[in-house]
C-alpha positions, -999 to +999 in steps of 0.1 A: +000+000+000+013+034-009+023+057+020+040+090+026+035+100-010+033+138-003+066+138+016+083+116-009+073+139-038+085+169-018+119+152-012+120+143-049+113+179-060+139+192-036+165+168-050+157+177-086+153+214-078+119+217-094+099+246-079+064+240-093+041+211-100+045+219-137+083+215-134+079+182-115+055+169-142+080+179-169+107+159-151+084+128-152+077+134-189+115+135-194+118+098-185+085+088-201+067+112-225+035+092-219+037+092-181+005+089-161+019+115-137-011+139-139-005+176-134-042+181-124-040+156-096-005+164-085-018+191-062-038+166-042-009+142-042+014+169-028-012+178-002-016+142+009-053+141-001-048+114-027-021+092-042-013+079-077-032+047-084-013+036-115+017+015-108+034+031-139+037+064-121+059+047-095+079+030-122+085+063-138+094+077-104+120+051-099+136+059-133+135+096-125+155+090-093+177+065-110+170+039-083+176+002-085+144-005-066+112-010-086+083+014-085+063-007-061+091-002-035+087+036-038+050+033-031+054+009-001+086+020+015+086+039+048+098+075+047+131+068+064+140+041+040+130+061+009+151+091+021+181+069+029+179+053-006+178+086-026+205+102-004+228+072-010+221+071-047+227+109-052+254+115-026+236+139-004+233+140+033+199+134+048+199+166+068+208+187+038+180+171+017+154+176+044+166+212+047+162+217+009+128+200+011+116+225+038+129+255+019+115+241-014+081+236+002+080+272+014+091+285-020+066+263-038+038+274-015+046+311-021+048+305-058+014+287-058-002+315-037+011+341-060+000+321-091-034+315-076-038+352-067-028+364-102-053+339-116-081+359-099-072+391-117-100+402-140-135+417-140-167+399-129-204+405-133-220+401-099-255+391-090-270+391-055-303+397-037-312+433-033-306+445+003-330+474+000-366+467+013-379+488-016-366+462-040-372+430-020-371+399-041-352+415-069-316+409-079-291+436-081-261+436-105-227+448-096-193+447-112-161+435-094-126+443-106-096+425-091-061+437-097-027+426-085-017+445-053+012+449-030+030+420-014+037+384-025+001+376-032-018+408-025-049+417-044-070+448-046-107+447-054-132+474-064-170+467-063-195+490-080-233+491-081-254+515-101-281+526-077-310+550-083-292+574-059-260+572-078-229+551-081-218+530-051-181+523-052-162+503-026-126+491-026-100+473-005-078+443-002-088+408-012-072+379+006-070+344-010-066+316+015-068+278+015-103+277+031-118+307+014-115+341-004-122+372+017-125+409+011-135+438+033-144+467+010-151+502+021-169+530+003-145+555-013-166+586-005-188+574+023-191+550+052-207+519+036-188+486+040-193+452+025-177+420+035-173+391+010-168+356+021-164+333-009-155+298-018-118+291-024-107+299-059-101+271-083-088+271-119-098+282-144-120+303-121-149+313-143-171+319-113-167+331-077-195+326-052-203+329-015-218+355+007-220+393+008-226+409+042-234+445+048-261+470+056-289+481+033-280+513+014-315+525+002-342+524+028-357+541+059-330+527+081-299+505+076-305+468+082-276+443+087-280+419+058-266+387+044-271+374+009-256+349-015-236+363-044-223+350-077-195+366-097-191+355-133-158+363-150-160+385-181-136+386-209-141+423-213-152+448-187-189+457-185-199+491-197-198+518-170-235+523-174-243+486-168-257+474-135-284+482-111-315+463-103-324+435-126-361+437-137-384+412-119-389+393-151-352+397-162-330+368-172-294+365-159-285+344-188-297+370-213-280+397-192-247+379-194-252+374-231-254+412-235-219+413-219-205+389-245-209+355-228-223+328-249-249+310-228-268+279-240-300+266-225-308+299-210-339+288-191-321+260-174-292+283-165-316+309-151-333+283-129-300+270-115-287+305-108-320+316-092-321+286-070-285+292-058-291+329-051-324+324-033-309+297-010-330+292+022-344+327+022-378+339+011-363+352-022-348+383-006-317+389+014-314+374+049-323+403+071-334+408+107-365+431+110-354+461+130-384+458+153-374+423+163-339+434+173-352+466+189-376+448+212-348+427+225-325+457+228-352+475+248-356+446+272-319+442+279-313+480+281-339+481+309-321+452+327-287+469+323-299+503+335-318+488+364-288+468+375-265+498+370-287+518+393-283+492+421-244+494+422 
């Protein structure tokens, strides 16, 4: 049974000096142009979430390391035995190889983070439930622009909505992480703030999705709100005049087509997107009626003041 595959691959990459998965895959192709070493699955192998099932991968691996042992031995050997064998074969001390592997892993992680961050750069058409009580049940369209920012994998994001009261523009940093994609964006000429909590990005990254959290902008009073949001990548930026509330009978698929996306089976697409955006709500954003919160606030304010008067 195969074991310690992730650690063995990292030691191999450190020995060969390959920085990325693509480099490692190229090394495997160097010994076998038809190798079953799969670039798409290599990420899971390196993270220990899966392992190669084809014995030929291990045979190619043995050739790559110029070992006398067969591929099955690489799969089944313990980590100490594997390390000792490649150190002896290539004349390197174990401590030095392990040091290189640690440094290599850090460098590879930084490279992957940077690469993943840059893959997010682009413009997106955004659809979410309207937060305003005046437009309950309707969708609102926004545009998101992501650009490379400062730091090793920094990103900046700008989100815009065309509201009846004027343009709403928010900006800030976007942070990609293993468990999600996060952004706290603030209004450039006001006090509004939106927080985006999205699913982790994956290649090729045609869609981002998750939650938008903020307070309603148009209404008699601000309401803390939560709504699902979808962000569909565009090949070209949307016109500056595009956006705002989608008519009640509007079609997201046709709206995207107007932005240059070729959508087939528009009715099926609309049903699927509408189902996602509605989630478990009543068709609008998830909101707490102010009166409900105020009744609890009033009750506990009275408790607090009464107890304060007794001290």
